[in-house]
PyMOL commands that place a pseudoatom at each C-alpha (Angstrom):
pseudoatom trace, name=CA, resn=MET, resi=1, chain=A, elem=C, hetatm=0, pos=[81.478, 91.068, 67.370]
pseudoatom trace, name=CA, resn=ALA, resi=2, chain=A, elem=C, hetatm=0, pos=[84.666, 91.504, 69.421]
pseudoatom trace, name=CA, resn=THR, resi=3, chain=A, elem=C, hetatm=0, pos=[85.473, 95.119, 70.189]
pseudoatom trace, name=CA, resn=GLY, resi=4, chain=A, elem=C, hetatm=0, pos=[88.406, 94.640, 72.545]
pseudoatom trace, name=CA, resn=TRP, resi=5, chain=A, elem=C, hetatm=0, pos=[86.537, 96.435, 75.336]
pseudoatom trace, name=CA, resn=ALA, resi=6, chain=A, elem=C, hetatm=0, pos=[85.374, 94.905, 78.576]
pseudoatom trace, name=CA, resn=GLN, resi=7, chain=A, elem=C, hetatm=0, pos=[81.706, 94.051, 78.898]
pseudoatom trace, name=CA, resn=ASP, resi=8, chain=A, elem=C, hetatm=0, pos=[79.428, 96.187, 81.058]
pseudoatom trace, name=CA, resn=GLY, resi=9, chain=A, elem=C, hetatm=0, pos=[80.058, 95.497, 84.719]
pseudoatom trace, name=CA, resn=ALA, resi=10, chain=A, elem=C, hetatm=0, pos=[83.454, 93.873, 84.171]
pseudoatom trace, name=CA, resn=VAL, resi=11, chain=A, elem=C, hetatm=0, pos=[85.327, 96.660, 85.932]
pseudoatom trace, name=CA, resn=GLN, resi=12, chain=A, elem=C, hetatm=0, pos=[83.014, 96.485, 88.947]
pseudoatom trace, name=CA, resn=GLU, resi=13, chain=A, elem=C, hetatm=0, pos=[83.341, 92.702, 88.961]
pseudoatom trace, name=CA, resn=GLN, resi=14, chain=A, elem=C, hetatm=0, pos=[87.139, 93.005, 88.974]
pseudoatom trace, name=CA, resn=ILE, resi=15, chain=A, elem=C, hetatm=0, pos=[86.994, 95.481, 91.859]
pseudoatom trace, name=CA, resn=GLU, resi=16, chain=A, elem=C, hetatm=0, pos=[84.702, 93.205, 93.861]
pseudoatom trace, name=CA, resn=ASP, resi=17, chain=A, elem=C, hetatm=0, pos=[86.969, 90.211, 93.197]
pseudoatom trace, name=CA, resn=SER, resi=18, chain=A, elem=C, hetatm=0, pos=[90.014, 92.205, 94.348]
pseudoatom trace, name=CA, resn=ILE, resi=19, chain=A, elem=C, hetatm=0, pos=[88.228, 93.249, 97.530]
pseudoatom trace, name=CA, resn=GLN, resi=20, chain=A, elem=C, hetatm=0, pos=[87.091, 89.690, 98.235]
pseudoatom trace, name=CA, resn=ASP, resi=21, chain=A, elem=C, hetatm=0, pos=[90.647, 88.401, 97.717]
pseudoatom trace, name=CA, resn=ALA, resi=22, chain=A, elem=C, hetatm=0, pos=[91.961, 90.983, 100.201]
pseudoatom trace, name=CA, resn=VAL, resi=23, chain=A, elem=C, hetatm=0, pos=[89.284, 90.069, 102.758]
pseudoatom trace, name=CA, resn=ASP, resi=24, chain=A, elem=C, hetatm=0, pos=[90.022, 86.350, 102.361]
pseudoatom trace, name=CA, resn=ARG, resi=25, chain=A, elem=C, hetatm=0, pos=[93.758, 86.987, 102.742]
pseudoatom trace, name=CA, resn=ALA, resi=26, chain=A, elem=C, hetatm=0, pos=[93.202, 89.079, 105.885]
pseudoatom trace, name=CA, resn=ARG, resi=27, chain=A, elem=C, hetatm=0, pos=[90.901, 86.463, 107.407]
pseudoatom trace, name=CA, resn=SER, resi=28, chain=A, elem=C, hetatm=0, pos=[93.426, 83.716, 106.734]
pseudoatom trace, name=CA, resn=GLN, resi=29, chain=A, elem=C, hetatm=0, pos=[96.019, 85.656, 108.733]
pseudoatom trace, name=CA, resn=LEU, resi=30, chain=A, elem=C, hetatm=0, pos=[93.863, 86.071, 111.835]
pseudoatom trace, name=CA, resn=PRO, resi=31, chain=A, elem=C, hetatm=0, pos=[95.186, 84.184, 114.845]
pseudoatom trace, name=CA, resn=THR, resi=32, chain=A, elem=C, hetatm=0, pos=[93.418, 80.990, 115.882]
pseudoatom trace, name=CA, resn=GLY, resi=33, chain=A, elem=C, hetatm=0, pos=[93.473, 78.819, 118.962]
pseudoatom trace, name=CA, resn=PRO, resi=34, chain=A, elem=C, hetatm=0, pos=[94.229, 79.926, 122.494]
pseudoatom trace, name=CA, resn=SER, resi=35, chain=A, elem=C, hetatm=0, pos=[96.131, 83.143, 123.127]
pseudoatom trace, name=CA, resn=LEU, resi=36, chain=A, elem=C, hetatm=0, pos=[99.706, 82.865, 124.292]
pseudoatom trace, name=CA, resn=THR, resi=37, chain=A, elem=C, hetatm=0, pos=[100.726, 84.360, 127.626]
pseudoatom trace, name=CA, resn=HIS, resi=38, chain=A, elem=C, hetatm=0, pos=[104.156, 85.304, 126.243]
pseudoatom trace, name=CA, resn=CYS, resi=39, chain=A, elem=C, hetatm=0, pos=[105.159, 86.622, 122.813]
pseudoatom trace, name=CA, resn=GLU, resi=40, chain=A, elem=C, hetatm=0, pos=[106.401, 83.887, 120.504]
pseudoatom trace, name=CA, resn=GLU, resi=41, chain=A, elem=C, hetatm=0, pos=[108.969, 86.310, 119.035]
pseudoatom trace, name=CA, resn=CYS, resi=42, chain=A, elem=C, hetatm=0, pos=[110.586, 88.015, 122.019]
pseudoatom trace, name=CA, resn=GLY, resi=43, chain=A, elem=C, hetatm=0, pos=[109.192, 86.146, 125.033]
pseudoatom trace, name=CA, resn=ASP, resi=44, chain=A, elem=C, hetatm=0, pos=[107.769, 89.242, 126.741]
pseudoatom trace, name=CA, resn=PRO, resi=45, chain=A, elem=C, hetatm=0, pos=[104.446, 88.799, 128.562]
pseudoatom trace, name=CA, resn=ILE, resi=46, chain=A, elem=C, hetatm=0, pos=[101.293, 89.573, 126.576]
pseudoatom trace, name=CA, resn=PRO, resi=47, chain=A, elem=C, hetatm=0, pos=[98.904, 91.624, 128.764]
pseudoatom trace, name=CA, resn=GLN, resi=48, chain=A, elem=C, hetatm=0, pos=[95.642, 89.959, 129.760]
pseudoatom trace, name=CA, resn=ALA, resi=49, chain=A, elem=C, hetatm=0, pos=[93.620, 92.780, 128.150]
pseudoatom trace, name=CA, resn=ARG, resi=50, chain=A, elem=C, hetatm=0, pos=[95.292, 92.102, 124.785]
pseudoatom trace, name=CA, resn=ARG, resi=51, chain=A, elem=C, hetatm=0, pos=[94.678, 88.365, 125.095]
pseudoatom trace, name=CA, resn=GLU, resi=52, chain=A, elem=C, hetatm=0, pos=[90.993, 88.999, 125.814]
pseudoatom trace, name=CA, resn=ALA, resi=53, chain=A, elem=C, hetatm=0, pos=[90.608, 91.557, 123.026]
pseudoatom trace, name=CA, resn=LEU, resi=54, chain=A, elem=C, hetatm=0, pos=[92.300, 89.350, 120.401]
pseudoatom trace, name=CA, resn=PRO, resi=55, chain=A, elem=C, hetatm=0, pos=[91.605, 85.665, 120.958]
pseudoatom trace, name=CA, resn=GLY, resi=56, chain=A, elem=C, hetatm=0, pos=[94.489, 83.625, 119.570]
pseudoatom trace, name=CA, resn=VAL, resi=57, chain=A, elem=C, hetatm=0, pos=[97.010, 86.471, 119.851]
pseudoatom trace, name=CA, resn=ARG, resi=58, chain=A, elem=C, hetatm=0, pos=[100.616, 85.278, 119.595]
pseudoatom trace, name=CA, resn=LEU, resi=59, chain=A, elem=C, hetatm=0, pos=[102.691, 88.483, 119.561]
pseudoatom trace, name=CA, resn=CYS, resi=60, chain=A, elem=C, hetatm=0, pos=[103.165, 91.445, 121.891]
pseudoatom trace, name=CA, resn=VAL, resi=61, chain=A, elem=C, hetatm=0, pos=[102.298, 94.903, 120.530]
pseudoatom trace, name=CA, resn=PRO, resi=62, chain=A, elem=C, hetatm=0, pos=[105.872, 95.879, 119.479]
pseudoatom trace, name=CA, resn=CYS, resi=63, chain=A, elem=C, hetatm=0, pos=[106.450, 92.557, 117.685]
pseudoatom trace, name=CA, resn=GLN, resi=64, chain=A, elem=C, hetatm=0, pos=[102.999, 92.718, 116.056]
pseudoatom trace, name=CA, resn=THR, resi=65, chain=A, elem=C, hetatm=0, pos=[103.733, 96.250, 114.846]
pseudoatom trace, name=CA, resn=GLU, resi=66, chain=A, elem=C, hetatm=0, pos=[106.992, 95.097, 113.281]
pseudoatom trace, name=CA, resn=HIS, resi=67, chain=A, elem=C, hetatm=0, pos=[105.283, 92.070, 111.735]
pseudoatom trace, name=CA, resn=ASP, resi=68, chain=A, elem=C, hetatm=0, pos=[102.534, 94.273, 110.245]
pseudoatom trace, name=CA, resn=ALA, resi=69, chain=A, elem=C, hetatm=0, pos=[105.113, 96.660, 108.766]
pseudoatom trace, name=CA, resn=ASP, resi=70, chain=A, elem=C, hetatm=0, pos=[106.909, 93.724, 107.142]
pseudoatom trace, name=CA, resn=GLN, resi=71, chain=A, elem=C, hetatm=0, pos=[103.610, 92.457, 105.711]
pseudoatom trace, name=CA, resn=ARG, resi=72, chain=A, elem=C, hetatm=0, pos=[102.769, 95.864, 104.205]
pseudoatom trace, name=CA, resn=GLN, resi=73, chain=A, elem=C, hetatm=0, pos=[106.132, 96.012, 102.452]
pseudoatom trace, name=CA, resn=SER, resi=74, chain=A, elem=C, hetatm=0, pos=[105.701, 92.590, 100.890]
pseudoatom trace, name=CA, resn=ALA, resi=75, chain=A, elem=C, hetatm=0, pos=[102.038, 92.997, 99.904]
pseudoatom trace, name=CA, resn=GLY, resi=76, chain=A, elem=C, hetatm=0, pos=[102.153, 93.954, 96.249]
pseudoatom trace, name=CA, resn=TYR, resi=77, chain=A, elem=C, hetatm=0, pos=[99.316, 95.041, 94.043]
pseudoatom trace, name=CA, resn=ASN, resi=78, chain=A, elem=C, hetatm=0, pos=[99.733, 95.759, 90.361]
pseudoatom trace, name=CA, resn=ARG, resi=79, chain=A, elem=C, hetatm=0, pos=[98.250, 99.234, 90.258]
pseudoatom trace, name=CA, resn=ARG, resi=80, chain=A, elem=C, hetatm=0, pos=[100.165, 100.355, 87.164]
pseudoatom trace, name=CA, resn=GLY, resi=81, chain=A, elem=C, hetatm=0, pos=[98.854, 97.834, 84.652]
pseudoatom trace, name=CA, resn=SER, resi=82, chain=A, elem=C, hetatm=0, pos=[96.656, 98.979, 81.837]
pseudoatom trace, name=CA, resn=LYS, resi=83, chain=A, elem=C, hetatm=0, pos=[92.985, 98.535, 82.681]
pseudoatom trace, name=CA, resn=ASP, resi=84, chain=A, elem=C, hetatm=0, pos=[92.244, 97.470, 79.134]
pseudoatom trace, name=CA, resn=SER, resi=85, chain=A, elem=C, hetatm=0, pos=[94.885, 94.743, 79.204]
pseudoatom trace, name=CA, resn=GLN, resi=86, chain=A, elem=C, hetatm=0, pos=[93.589, 93.452, 82.561]
pseudoatom trace, name=CA, resn=LEU, resi=87, chain=A, elem=C, hetatm=0, pos=[89.985, 93.223, 81.368]
pseudoatom trace, name=CA, resn=ARG, resi=88, chain=A, elem=C, hetatm=0, pos=[90.431, 91.600, 77.971]
for i in range(1, 88): cmd.bond("trace and resi %d" % i, "trace and resi %d" % (i + 1))
show_as sticks, trace
zoom trace
């Protein structure tokens, strides 16, 4: 019998899937390969401590900060949708 309601555990499953998607997206954006000695955006030197702390780093701190701000603005989640409509 169809009631139009989500099955037990469906909400938790949706939450877990959303979290896993966010983790996968974040991991895919991690730098890979050797660190650069100079920022690929502005050309300023990247300090040795930063290169050691973040293997594969490609941007200096100011450029990385700007890049992260741009990413936050474009990362959209539909938080206004009806839960019932998302779980049917």
